[in-house]
C-alpha positions, 0 to 999 in steps of 0.5 A: 147850520146848527138847530137852535131851540130858543126858550123864552123865560118870562121871569122877574121872579128873581127881582122882588125888591129894588136894586142895590142903591135904588129906592124903588122897584122899577124893573117891570117889563124885564120878563118881556125881554125875550119878546124884544130880543126874538124878533121875526127878523132875528129868528129868520137868521135861524131857519131851523130854529124852534121857540118855546115859552115858559111863564114864571109867576110874578113876584108880587103875586106870591105870598112872602112866606111861600116865596122860597117854596114857589121859587124852587118849584118854578126853577124845577118846573122850567128845568123839566120844561126845557128837557121835555121840549128840547129835541136831539141835536138842538142847541138849548138857548134861554132868553130871559127874563131876569138872570136867575133863569140861568139856574134852571137852564144849567140844571137842565143841562146837568140832567142831560149830561149826567152831572157837572164834571165835564161842564165848563161854565162862563158867566159874562156879567158886571156882578157876581150873583154869588150872595147868600140869602142871609147876606144879600143887600137886596134879597133878590135871587138874581144876585144869588143863584150862582152861589147855589151852583158852586157852594153851600146855599142857605135857602134849603128849598134851593139847596135841595135842587143842587146837592152836588156842586159845580167845581170852582175850577170849571167857572170863569167870569168875564166882565168888570165885576162890582162885587158885594162884600161877601162875594168879594170874600168868596172870590178871593178865597176860592180864587175864582177866575175873572177876565176884566176889561183891563186884562183884555186891553193890556194882555189880549193875546194871552187872555184869548189863548187862556180862554180858548184853553179853558173852553176847549178843556170841557166836553160841554160848555154853558155860557150865561150872558147878562147884557149889563156886562156891556157898557151902557153906550151899547146896552142901557135897557137893563136894570143897572146899566154899566158905567164902565162895561165891556164893549162888543169889540172887547169880547168878539174873539171870546164869543167866536171861541164859544161859538166853535164849541161842539156842545154849547148851551147859552143864556142871554138875560136882563134886557128890560124893554121898558127902559131907554135905549132898547133899540141899541140894547137889542142890536147888541144882544143880536150881535152876541147871539149871532157871533156865539151861535152861527158858527 
């Protein structure tokens, strides 16, 4: 059995302002998503697991003029925390928190393996998280961090952390993506791979085959799973529940393929305990993690 090291990323630093199309900021509590997911019963299914916790600053406690500097310091701090606590043979699993915790998570992996060249990246999401700071509709970093990984980024403090980029060829998205205009342009320009629900329903055999070929072509694999990729009937306790998201049955085969990779790291994010439907959302999160980690 694999030895899993769960890292509780207690963060909403990536969500400073209301979500797009929402008038008020109301995602207090997402920083406690890891507590809701990592229950005693669930952890009991991983008898050799370890749990560590990293607490980010609350965004309202950071002065606006110091925000980017503080954000970069805490991204770097969590990156170092992971690598200082992860032991040989353990699988790195980060449980958020807002989705921007994926940036320090993947940077920790980068440091251990010596770069991005041999790393495949899979993002399960209903959003691209590819905005620039200047063009973001909300100004929230949880909608920008992937751009910093793959392309020049316009917040210097963050750009400095990722001077060498992850190749777009190493990236694949899974989900029905709701892209902002700048993100849509980038996806078209870079021809970023995306498996959506229609493809899974109409051409499952080829989609699964191609996904398996993608995953197996990399020595290392990092997967980040935003719970809002799932339909709201399976995951409503999140910032923007998906009206036409994926069902767990749609992605079961993909998660099983991921779970067989010999060098896997994994994030699961955006469970918001104060929102309705938490019990079902946590149940879905557990199924995702068990399918991906118990092979």
